[in-house]
C-alpha positions as CSV (number, residue, x, y, z in Angstrom):
1,M,1.7,-14.2,6.6
2,L,2.0,-11.0,4.7
3,A,3.2,-12.8,1.6
4,T,0.3,-15.2,2.1
5,R,-2.2,-12.3,1.9
6,R,-0.6,-11.0,-1.2
7,L,-0.8,-14.4,-2.9
8,A,-4.5,-14.6,-2.0
9,L,-5.1,-11.4,-3.8
10,A,-4.1,-12.8,-7.1
11,V,-6.9,-15.3,-6.7
12,G,-9.3,-12.6,-5.8
13,A,-8.4,-10.8,-9.1
14,T,-9.7,-13.9,-10.9
15,L,-12.9,-14.2,-9.0
16,S,-13.8,-10.6,-9.0
17,L,-14.7,-10.8,-12.7
18,V,-17.4,-13.3,-11.9
19,A,-19.9,-10.7,-11.0
20,L,-19.1,-8.7,-14.0
21,S,-21.1,-10.5,-16.6
22,G,-24.2,-12.5,-16.1
23,C,-27.1,-10.7,-17.7
24,V,-28.2,-9.7,-21.2
25,P,-27.7,-6.0,-21.4
26,P,-30.4,-3.6,-22.5
27,P,-29.7,-1.2,-25.4
28,A,-28.3,1.4,-23.0
29,P,-26.9,-0.5,-20.0
30,P,-27.0,1.6,-16.8
31,D,-24.3,2.1,-14.2
32,P,-23.9,-0.1,-12.2
33,L,-24.6,-3.2,-14.2
34,V,-24.1,-5.7,-11.3
35,S,-23.6,-5.3,-7.6
36,C,-22.3,-8.1,-5.4
37,A,-22.1,-8.5,-1.6
38,S,-19.3,-11.0,-1.4
39,L,-17.1,-13.5,-3.1
40,Q,-15.1,-16.5,-2.1
41,V,-12.3,-18.1,-4.0
42,S,-9.9,-21.0,-3.4
43,S,-6.7,-21.5,-5.3
44,T,-3.6,-23.7,-5.5
45,Y,0.0,-22.7,-6.4
46,T,2.5,-24.5,-8.4
47,P,5.2,-24.8,-7.2
48,A,4.6,-24.0,-3.6
49,A,6.1,-20.6,-2.7
50,T,9.0,-20.7,-0.4
51,T,11.3,-17.7,-1.2
52,A,11.0,-14.1,-2.1
53,A,12.3,-14.9,-5.6
54,D,9.5,-17.4,-6.3
55,D,7.5,-16.7,-9.4
56,V,4.6,-19.1,-9.1
57,M,1.5,-20.0,-11.1
58,G,-2.0,-20.3,-9.6
59,A,-5.2,-22.0,-10.6
60,V,-8.8,-21.3,-9.4
61,Q,-10.4,-24.3,-7.8
62,P,-14.0,-25.7,-8.1
63,G,-16.4,-24.2,-5.6
64,S,-15.3,-20.7,-6.0
65,G,-18.2,-18.3,-6.4
66,V,-20.1,-15.1,-5.6
67,S,-23.2,-14.2,-3.5
68,G,-25.6,-11.4,-2.9
69,C,-25.5,-10.2,-6.5
70,T,-28.1,-8.2,-8.2
71,D,-28.1,-7.0,-11.8
72,H,-29.4,-3.8,-13.2
73,T,-32.9,-5.3,-13.8
74,G,-33.2,-5.9,-10.0
75,R,-33.3,-9.7,-10.4
76,G,-30.8,-11.9,-8.5
77,V,-27.8,-13.3,-10.2
78,T,-27.6,-17.1,-9.6
79,A,-24.5,-19.2,-9.3
80,A,-21.6,-18.8,-11.7
81,T,-18.5,-20.9,-12.1
82,L,-15.1,-19.6,-13.2
83,D,-11.8,-21.0,-14.3
84,G,-8.6,-19.2,-14.9
85,S,-4.9,-18.9,-14.1
86,F,-2.6,-16.2,-12.8
87,D,1.1,-15.6,-12.1
88,V,2.6,-14.1,-9.0
89,E,6.0,-12.3,-9.2
90,G,8.1,-12.8,-6.1
91,A,5.5,-14.7,-4.2
92,C,7.1,-14.5,-0.8
93,A,8.6,-11.0,-1.3
94,A,7.5,-7.9,0.5
95,H,5.8,-5.8,-2.2
96,A,5.4,-2.1,-2.1
97,D,2.1,-0.2,-2.1
98,D,0.7,0.3,-5.5
99,E,2.9,-2.3,-7.1
100,E,1.3,-4.6,-9.6
101,W,2.8,-8.0,-8.7
102,A,0.2,-10.5,-10.0
103,R,-2.1,-10.8,-13.0
104,G,-4.6,-13.3,-14.2
105,T,-6.9,-14.2,-17.1
106,G,-9.8,-16.6,-17.3
107,Q,-13.4,-17.4,-18.3
108,L,-16.7,-17.0,-16.5
109,T,-19.7,-19.3,-17.2
110,W,-23.0,-18.1,-15.9
111,S,-26.1,-20.1,-15.0
112,D,-27.8,-19.2,-18.3
113,G,-24.7,-20.5,-20.2
114,S,-23.3,-17.1,-21.2
115,V,-19.6,-16.7,-21.1
116,S,-17.2,-13.8,-20.4
117,Q,-13.5,-13.5,-20.5
118,Y,-11.5,-11.3,-18.1
119,A,-8.1,-9.9,-17.1
120,A,-7.2,-8.9,-13.6
121,S,-4.3,-7.2,-11.8
122,L,-3.4,-7.5,-8.1
123,V,-2.1,-4.4,-6.5
124,G,-1.8,-2.8,-3.0
125,W,-0.5,-3.9,0.3
126,T,-2.1,-1.7,3.0
127,F,-5.2,-1.5,0.9
128,L,-5.7,-4.9,-0.9
129,R,-7.7,-4.6,-4.1
130,I,-8.2,-6.4,-7.4
131,E,-8.6,-4.3,-10.5
132,I,-10.5,-6.3,-13.1
133,R,-11.5,-5.8,-16.7
134,L,-13.8,-7.8,-19.1
135,T,-12.0,-8.5,-22.3
136,G,-14.7,-10.4,-24.2
137,G,-18.3,-11.5,-23.9
138,L,-20.9,-9.4,-22.2
139,W,-20.0,-5.8,-21.6
140,A,-16.4,-6.1,-22.8
141,G,-14.4,-3.2,-21.4
142,A,-16.3,-3.0,-18.1
143,T,-14.3,-2.7,-15.0
144,A,-14.5,-3.2,-11.2
145,S,-12.3,-2.6,-8.2
146,V,-12.7,-5.3,-5.4
147,P,-11.3,-5.2,-1.9
148,V,-10.2,-8.7,-0.7
149,E,-8.5,-10.4,2.2
150,T,-7.1,-13.9,3.0
151,T,-9.2,-16.2,5.2
152,D,-7.1,-19.3,5.1
153,A,-3.8,-20.6,3.8
154,V,-2.0,-23.9,3.7
155,G,1.7,-23.6,4.4
156,T,4.1,-20.8,5.0
157,C,7.0,-19.2,3.0
158,S,9.4,-20.3,5.7
159,G,8.1,-23.9,5.8
160,A,7.2,-26.3,3.1
161,G,5.7,-23.5,1.1
162,I,2.3,-21.9,0.5
163,S,0.3,-24.3,-1.7
164,E,-3.3,-23.2,-1.1
165,V,-5.1,-20.0,-0.3
166,T,-8.7,-19.0,0.3
167,I,-9.8,-15.4,0.0
168,E,-13.0,-13.5,0.6
169,G,-13.8,-10.0,-0.8
170,G,-16.5,-7.5,-1.7
171,P,-18.7,-5.7,-1.9
172,F,-18.1,-4.5,-5.5
173,V,-19.8,-3.1,-8.5
174,L,-19.3,-3.7,-12.2
175,H,-19.3,-0.4,-14.2
176,P,-20.1,-0.9,-17.9
177,A,-18.0,0.5,-20.8
178,G,-19.4,3.8,-22.0
179,S,-21.2,4.5,-18.7
180,P,-21.0,7.9,-17.1
181,A,-18.2,6.5,-14.9
182,S,-15.9,6.0,-18.0
183,R,-16.7,9.2,-19.9
184,P,-13.9,11.7,-20.5
185,L,-12.8,14.3,-18.0
186,L,-13.8,17.6,-19.7
187,G,-12.5,21.1,-19.5
188,V,-8.8,20.2,-18.9
189,E,-6.7,23.4,-19.0
190,A,-3.3,22.0,-18.0
191,I,-1.8,18.7,-17.0
192,D,1.5,17.6,-15.4
193,A,2.8,14.0,-15.2
194,G,4.8,13.1,-12.1
195,G,6.3,10.0,-10.6
196,S,3.3,7.6,-10.3
197,H,0.7,10.3,-10.2
198,T,-0.7,13.1,-12.4
199,C,-2.3,16.5,-11.7
200,A,-4.4,18.8,-13.8
201,L,-6.2,22.1,-13.8
202,V,-9.9,21.7,-14.9
203,G,-12.7,24.1,-15.5
204,G,-11.4,27.4,-14.2
205,G,-8.4,26.3,-12.3
206,N,-9.9,23.5,-10.2
207,A,-6.9,21.3,-9.2
208,M,-7.4,17.5,-9.6
209,C,-4.9,14.6,-9.1
210,W,-4.9,10.9,-9.5
211,G,-2.6,7.9,-9.2
212,S,-0.3,6.7,-6.4
213,N,-0.9,8.5,-3.0
214,L,1.4,6.9,-0.5
215,N,2.7,10.3,0.6
216,G,-0.5,12.2,0.2
217,Q,0.6,13.6,-3.2
218,I,-3.0,13.5,-4.5
219,G,-4.0,16.2,-2.0
220,N,-7.4,14.8,-1.1
221,G,-6.7,14.3,2.5
222,G,-5.9,10.6,2.4
223,F,-3.3,8.2,1.4
224,T,-5.2,5.8,-0.8
225,R,-4.4,5.4,-4.5
226,Q,-6.9,7.1,-6.8
227,L,-7.5,5.5,-10.2
228,V,-9.5,8.5,-11.6
229,P,-9.2,12.3,-10.9
230,V,-10.2,13.6,-7.5
231,D,-10.3,17.2,-6.2
232,V,-7.4,18.6,-4.3
233,V,-9.0,19.8,-1.1
234,G,-8.9,23.4,0.3
235,L,-6.9,24.9,-2.6
236,G,-9.2,27.2,-4.6
237,P,-8.6,28.3,-8.2
238,A,-5.0,27.7,-9.3
239,S,-3.0,29.2,-12.2
240,D,-0.3,26.6,-12.5
241,I,0.2,23.0,-11.2
242,T,3.1,20.6,-11.0
243,A,3.5,16.9,-10.1
244,G,6.9,15.8,-8.7
245,S,8.0,12.4,-7.8
246,A,5.9,12.1,-4.6
247,H,4.7,15.7,-4.0
248,S,2.7,18.3,-5.9
249,C,2.4,22.1,-5.9
250,A,0.1,24.8,-7.3
251,L,0.1,28.5,-7.7
252,V,-2.9,30.4,-6.3
253,A,-4.1,34.0,-6.0
254,G,-1.3,36.5,-5.7
255,G,1.3,34.1,-7.0
256,E,1.4,32.3,-3.6
257,A,2.2,28.6,-3.7
258,R,0.6,25.6,-2.0
259,C,2.3,22.1,-1.9
260,W,1.3,18.7,-0.6
261,G,2.7,15.2,-0.3
262,D,6.2,14.0,0.6
263,N,8.2,16.5,2.6
264,D,11.2,14.5,3.9
265,R,13.6,17.1,2.4
266,G,11.5,20.2,2.9
267,Q,10.1,20.2,-0.6
268,L,6.7,21.5,0.5
269,G,8.4,24.7,1.7
270,D,6.3,25.2,4.8
271,G,9.3,25.3,7.2
272,T,8.9,21.7,8.3
273,T,9.8,18.2,7.0
274,T,6.4,16.8,7.8
275,S,4.5,15.3,4.9
276,S,0.9,16.5,4.3
277,P,-2.0,15.0,2.4
278,V,-3.6,18.4,2.0
279,P,-2.1,21.7,0.6
280,V,0.1,23.7,2.9
281,A,1.4,27.3,2.2
282,V,4.9,27.8,1.0
283,Q,6.4,30.3,3.4
284,G,7.3,33.8,2.2
285,L,6.5,33.2,-1.5
286,S,4.4,35.5,-3.6
287,G,4.3,36.9,-7.1
288,A,5.3,33.5,-8.6
289,T,4.4,32.9,-12.2
290,S,5.4,29.3,-12.8
291,I,6.4,26.3,-10.6
292,S,8.2,23.0,-11.0
293,A,8.5,20.0,-8.6
294,G,11.2,17.4,-8.8
295,I,12.0,14.5,-6.4
296,T,13.4,16.4,-3.4
297,Q,13.2,20.0,-4.6
298,T,10.7,22.6,-5.9
299,C,11.5,25.9,-7.7
300,A,9.4,28.8,-8.9
301,V,9.9,31.8,-11.1
302,V,9.1,34.9,-9.0
303,A,8.9,38.7,-9.5
304,G,11.7,40.1,-11.8
305,G,12.5,36.8,-13.2
306,A,14.3,35.6,-10.1
307,V,14.0,31.9,-9.2
308,A,13.3,30.7,-5.6
309,C,13.9,27.0,-4.6
310,W,13.2,24.9,-1.6
311,G,13.8,21.3,-0.5
312,N,17.0,19.4,-0.6
313,G,17.4,20.1,3.1
314,S,16.0,23.7,3.0
315,S,12.4,23.9,4.1
316,T,11.7,27.5,3.0
317,P,12.4,29.2,-0.3
318,T,15.8,30.7,-1.1
319,L,16.7,32.8,-4.1
320,V,19.1,31.2,-6.6
321,P,22.1,33.5,-6.7
322,G,23.0,35.4,-9.9
323,L,19.8,34.5,-11.8
324,S,17.4,37.1,-13.2
325,G,15.2,37.4,-16.3
326,A,13.9,33.8,-16.0
327,T,10.8,32.9,-17.9
328,A,10.6,29.2,-17.1
329,V,12.2,26.8,-14.7
330,S,12.4,23.0,-14.5
331,V,13.7,20.8,-11.7
332,G,15.6,17.5,-12.3
333,D,17.4,14.9,-10.2
334,L,19.8,11.9,-10.3
335,P,18.4,9.7,-7.5
336,N,21.1,7.0,-7.8
337,M,23.5,9.7,-6.4
338,P,21.2,11.5,-3.9
339,Y,24.2,12.7,-1.9
340,L,25.0,15.0,-4.8
341,G,21.6,16.7,-4.7
342,P,19.1,17.7,-7.4
343,Y,19.6,20.2,-10.3
344,A,17.5,22.7,-12.1
345,C,17.5,24.7,-15.3
346,A,15.9,28.0,-16.4
347,V,15.3,29.8,-19.6
348,V,16.4,33.4,-19.2
349,A,16.1,36.6,-21.4
350,G,17.4,36.0,-24.9
351,G,16.7,32.3,-24.7
352,E,19.8,31.3,-22.9
353,V,19.5,28.3,-20.7
354,R,21.3,28.3,-17.3
355,C,21.5,25.3,-15.0
356,W,22.8,24.7,-11.5
357,G,23.2,21.8,-8.9
358,N,24.3,18.2,-9.5
359,N,26.3,17.7,-12.7
360,S,27.6,14.1,-12.3
361,A,26.1,13.1,-15.7
362,G,26.7,16.4,-17.5
363,Q,23.1,17.5,-17.0
364,L,24.2,21.2,-16.5
365,G,25.3,21.2,-20.1
366,D,28.4,23.4,-19.6
367,G,30.9,20.9,-21.0
368,T,31.9,19.5,-17.6
369,V,30.8,17.1,-14.9
370,T,31.5,19.6,-12.2
371,S,28.5,20.5,-10.0
372,S,27.8,24.2,-9.4
373,A,25.7,25.9,-6.7
374,T,25.4,28.9,-9.0
375,P,23.9,28.9,-12.5
376,V,26.1,28.1,-15.5
377,S,25.3,28.6,-19.1
378,V,24.5,25.6,-21.3
379,V,27.0,25.5,-24.2
380,G,25.7,26.9,-27.5
381,I,22.1,27.4,-26.5
382,S,20.3,30.7,-27.4
383,G,16.8,31.4,-28.5
384,A,15.4,28.6,-26.3
385,T,11.7,28.8,-25.6
386,A,11.3,25.8,-23.3
387,V,13.4,23.6,-21.1
388,G,12.7,20.2,-19.4
389,A,14.9,18.7,-16.7
390,G,14.4,15.0,-16.0
391,P,14.4,12.9,-12.9
392,Y,17.5,10.8,-14.0
393,G,20.0,13.4,-15.1
394,S,19.1,14.4,-18.6
395,T,17.7,17.7,-20.0
396,C,16.2,19.0,-23.2
397,A,15.5,22.5,-24.6
398,V,13.4,23.6,-27.5
399,V,15.4,25.9,-29.8
400,G,13.9,27.2,-33.0
401,G,11.6,24.1,-33.2
402,A,14.5,21.7,-32.8
403,V,15.1,19.8,-29.6
404,E,18.6,19.9,-28.0
405,C,19.4,17.5,-25.2
406,W,22.3,16.8,-22.8
407,G,23.2,14.7,-19.8
408,S,22.5,11.0,-19.2
409,N,22.0,8.9,-22.3
410,T,22.3,5.2,-21.3
411,W,19.0,4.4,-23.0
412,G,19.2,6.8,-25.9
413,E,17.1,9.5,-24.1
414,L,19.1,12.3,-25.8
415,G,17.6,11.2,-29.2
416,D,20.8,11.5,-31.2
417,G,20.8,7.8,-32.2
418,T,23.5,6.8,-29.7
419,T,23.5,5.3,-26.3
420,S,26.7,6.9,-25.0
421,A,26.8,7.1,-21.2
422,Y,26.2,10.9,-21.2
423,S,26.9,14.1,-23.1
424,T,28.1,17.2,-21.3
425,V,27.0,19.5,-24.2
426,P,23.7,19.6,-26.1
427,V,23.1,17.2,-29.0
428,S,20.2,17.3,-31.5
429,A,17.3,14.9,-31.3
430,L,17.3,13.5,-34.8
431,G,14.5,14.4,-37.1
432,V,12.5,16.6,-34.7
433,A,11.3,19.9,-36.2
434,G,8.5,22.3,-35.2
435,A,8.7,21.4,-31.5
436,T,6.9,23.6,-29.0
437,D,7.8,21.9,-25.8
438,A,9.9,18.9,-24.6
439,G,10.6,16.9,-21.5
440,Q,12.7,14.1,-20.0
441,G,11.5,11.1,-18.1
442,V,13.5,8.5,-16.3
443,R,14.9,6.9,-19.4
444,H,12.9,8.5,-22.2
445,A,12.0,11.9,-23.7
446,C,9.1,13.3,-25.7
447,A,8.3,16.5,-27.6
448,R,5.1,18.1,-28.8
449,I,5.1,19.4,-32.4
450,S,3.2,22.5,-33.5
451,D,0.8,20.5,-35.6
452,G,-0.6,18.8,-32.5
453,S,1.4,15.5,-32.9
454,A,4.1,14.3,-30.5
455,T,7.2,12.2,-30.8
456,C,9.1,10.2,-28.2
457,W,12.4,8.3,-27.9
458,G,14.5,6.2,-25.5
459,H,13.5,3.3,-23.2
460,N,10.0,1.8,-23.7
461,D,9.5,-1.1,-21.3
462,R,6.0,0.3,-20.1
463,G,4.9,1.7,-23.4
464,Q,5.9,5.2,-22.5
465,L,6.9,6.1,-26.0
466,G,3.3,5.7,-27.2
467,T,4.3,3.7,-30.3
468,A,1.9,0.8,-29.8
469,S,4.8,-1.4,-28.7
470,T,7.3,-1.8,-25.9
471,L,10.4,-1.7,-28.1
472,A,13.0,1.0,-27.4
473,V,13.2,3.8,-30.1
474,N,16.2,5.9,-30.9
475,P,16.0,8.3,-32.9
476,P,12.5,9.7,-32.2
477,A,9.2,8.1,-33.4
478,P,5.7,9.5,-33.5
479,V,3.1,8.9,-30.8
480,V,0.3,6.8,-32.3
481,G,-3.0,8.5,-32.8
482,L,-2.1,11.9,-31.2
483,T,-2.9,14.7,-33.7
484,D,-4.4,17.5,-31.7
485,A,-2.3,18.0,-28.6
486,T,-2.2,21.5,-27.2
487,S,0.3,20.7,-24.4
488,L,2.5,17.8,-23.3
489,S,4.0,16.7,-20.0
490,V,6.6,14.0,-19.5
491,G,6.5,12.0,-16.3
492,H,8.9,9.4,-14.9
493,D,7.5,6.5,-17.0
494,H,4.3,7.9,-18.4
495,N,3.2,11.0,-20.3
496,C,0.1,13.0,-20.7
497,A,-1.3,15.6,-23.2
498,V,-4.2,18.0,-23.3
499,R,-6.2,17.6,-26.5
500,A,-8.0,20.3,-28.4
501,G,-11.5,20.6,-26.9
502,G,-10.2,20.1,-23.3
503,T,-9.9,16.3,-22.9
504,A,-6.7,14.6,-21.7
505,V,-4.8,11.5,-22.7
506,C,-2.0,9.6,-21.0
507,W,0.2,6.6,-21.9
508,G,2.9,4.4,-20.5
509,R,3.2,3.0,-17.0
510,N,0.0,2.7,-14.9
511,D,0.8,0.6,-11.8
512,G,-0.3,3.5,-9.6
513,G,-3.3,4.5,-11.7
514,Q,-1.4,7.5,-13.1
515,L,-3.1,7.2,-16.5
516,G,-6.5,8.1,-14.9
517,T,-8.3,5.3,-16.8
518,G,-9.9,3.6,-13.8
519,N,-7.6,0.6,-14.0
520,L,-4.0,-0.3,-13.6
521,S,-3.2,-1.5,-17.1
522,D,-0.2,0.0,-18.9
523,S,-0.9,1.5,-22.3
524,S,1.5,1.8,-25.2
525,T,-0.9,4.3,-27.0
526,P,-2.7,7.3,-25.6
527,V,-5.8,6.5,-23.5
528,T,-8.4,9.0,-22.3
529,V,-8.5,10.2,-18.7
530,I,-12.0,9.6,-17.4
531,R,-14.0,11.6,-14.9
532,G,-14.9,9.0,-12.3
533,L,-15.9,5.4,-11.4
């Protein structure tokens, strides 16, 4: 029956758009444009879904419609018909929260004869919602988020197959393009892209996060995905913020740290392994100047340039032995070999880079694949000004404006024009000059250039390279349309930058809402983070 509910959602995605269009807009359409009390939609599936591997097509059936709708003029919206189709990936499979697993397109015809086109995505499991977007006709670009549930289904996955589903949903609101809901988030001071979420400091150190929230990594006290930025509760002004895979941390007054989200390996540093949807204090930490969160570990630079880390089985901070003079730290991982643990790298006095931890893909850069509990020097690196350790065992450093990378390279994430399995010593990312910072994602990397542009390379299945395509790139290629970036952060499969003037843009994967655009659509070019829905 769980799979049945998910199938039904795809239909709801189609219908949700019905309420989005129906009226002739005034010169400055208000927000909301249309509010609806409920919807009902019937659909059929071809072929009937019987296994977890089934990828099925669906069609909206006659009689589907909306009710209790009022447009911005106050008049009622009369009957509307719709037609469309959608595809469901793994129709009888158990889908994870925040996974986009169905999508549809279609056309709406209103009682006055006006027509609108739409696109819709089905996401969620605990919280079933359809994210919809008008692509043509009245108010193109308008969006809505619609809660739905299954009320009837014909067949089961274990029997002859699911062939028909009826769903009901609502209430919901259509927000027009250009409304206050879709205006840019202003005053962004810093941004950090994580796994499927993003965090930023805005307007004097106010911490905000958005995206996937299954482990409470948004920090707003709940576990529901957020498609636009929301405040982290109870934190106060922060000086630095970091988004890990499923947890986040910030530095507050006195260099103390607060963390929230997943804590299965003690990565929140509060002496427990209990996850928290609100910030908790990292025990015994003060005087910290920068902080970095990975998958199972967090590290901070503290007084004297020492580095303290927690997580990976230790629930309180421990000083990294033999390390001093650190100016920056970055935490990485290699999750396909979790028993080997995470790794981290730091820039120390003189621009040397030293790394420690898991080294199964050469990510410590010392010419070996031997893991080390104590820091080792990266071969041939001096004068480094920044370092970025990735979640899948590859690392980059900025040296004299060039970018040097080492570690895993299956998808060309080192940027040297090859796809060798890994490199245990640094290689140069081809054609990159004037870089100010760089980072590694799961299978890609990016660097910000001093002129405000950015360049990326590696895997590109979700548009994470920002090149207006999903084709892999190696060596590096420019990010389309980004000319005034003041900082850059590389997440697992998405990236974000702060632009001159204090707005932020993100690009790449968006199935958790990590781009902050109010929808779940991936983007292969930078899109603006908005302030609310």
